[in-house]
N, C-alpha and C positions, 0 to 999 in steps of 0.2 A: 501418529506422528512420527515422521521418521527424519534423523538429521543424515543430510546428503552433500555431495559436492557439487559445485557447478564450474563455470570456466574458470579455467587457472587454480582450481581446486578451492573456490570459495566455499566458505561454510555456510549453507542454505538448510533450513528447516521446513519440509513437505506437511503438511496437513491436509487429511483427506476424510471427509464426513462421513464415507462409505467405502467398501472396497470397489462399486462401479464408479467408474471414470465420470469425473464432472470437469466442468469450464475452470480453467487454472486463473487466479489472481495472484501476480506477485505483490510482495507487502516487503515496504522498506520503513524499518522502527524509527522511531523519533530518539530524542538526544542531544539536541545541539551541535550534533558532528563529532562530539567526543565521547558521549557517554551512549547509555541504551546499547542491548544486544537482542538476540534471542529469546535469552531468557525473562526480559525485563517485559516484554510483548507477547510473550507466549500467550498467556490469558485471553489478549485481543485477538489474536490469530486464530485461536481455537473457534472463540466466539463467533467470528466472523464467518468459517468456513461452516460451520452449525447450523448457525442463524440463515446463511444464504446459500447454503447446499452447493459449495464451490471448495475446490483444492485452491490450496492457501500456501504459497511458495515465499517463505521469509528470508530476508537477503542478512547475512552478519557481515555488511559491508565495512571496507578499512576506514578507520576514523581518525582524525586529528588528535594531536600534534605529529603523533608518528608516521600519518600519511597525509600530507597537505591536499589541500584542494588541488584538483578535481578529482583525487584518488577514488572518492566515494562515489561521485557521478558516474566514473568510469565503471566500477562495479555494478552497478544498479545496470546499464547501458547494456554491460556485458551479458547479463542475465537476461533482459529484456529480448536481444537478441537469440540468445541460447534458448529460452523456453516459450517463446512468441505468446504471451499468455492472452485471455479473453478481455482480463482488467488489468490496472495497475492503479496501488493505494499507496498510502505512507501518512504516518503520523508527525507534523511536527517538520523536523528535519528532513524525516522520510517523505514527507508530501513532498517539498523541495524537491528529494532527490527522484521521487517518482515523477515530478514532471519532467526534469530535466535530463533522467533517463530515459523517458520516453521518444522525447523528438530534439532532444537536447538544446531547447529553446530557453530563453528566460523570462520570457513573459509571466505574469500573477494574473492570479484572480480571476475577474470579469474579462479583461483583454485576451488573457491566454483561452480562456473558454470560447468567446468570440472568434479567435483567429480558428480554433479547430472547426468551428461549427462552419466557417467560412468556407473551410477547405474541405466539407462534406463528411467530417467524422462526426457522430453522435456525440453529444457531449449531456453530460447531468452535471450541473454546477450548482451548488447549495454554498449558502452563508448561514451560519447558525449565529444570529444576532443575540447576545447578552449571554454568549458561555465564551469562559477561555480558553485561551491557547490551548491546545491539546487536550480538549475534553475527550477526546476519545478514547485515553489512557484511563480506564477505571472508575470515571466521575458520574458513571451511571450507577453505581454504589450508594452515590450520597445525592444525587441530584435528578429528580424527574427530571426536567427538563434535559441534560444531557442523555438519560436513558431514552428518551421520545426522539432525539435526535440519532441517538445510535439505532433505532428502530427506521429511522427514513434513509441512514445510510445502508444499512441491510436491505431495505426495498431497493435503493436505488442499484447496489450490486446485483442482487437477486435479474432486476429489470434486466440491466446491461449482460450480464450472462446466459438470458435464456435466449439472446441471440447468437450465441454460441453454439449452442446445443443443437 
């Protein structure tokens, strides 16, 4: 793990599962756009990197209220342009930012996935019925259902990033 700086000095954290280069996934942390940072999601990013054999570049985007909307979307968009990742993901608010940053679209969920698919972009869209919002953040420690959902997510990421190898 290495703390680095991206566009305009934006703080980033780069996780590498090995010395050999791997496909890159950009990750935006959750936290309702006002809390959360590289530290709160460190374990999640380490787990993704190792479970999926990918490099993870986590973004410490600008948060409200000091930096109102659309500052965080602009940060994520800048990192996506700069890093050119094979995949992008996020937790909770970070999922929204990842989506907005990737195509700067406001579509959500199923409609967004259908739109990407119609545009010829390979999409893996998954909903996890019965799991609470934000389940990705450590719920695997106490919930077998969340742990199984994490494994499905990891397999989705591995599948998507294999195409980039």
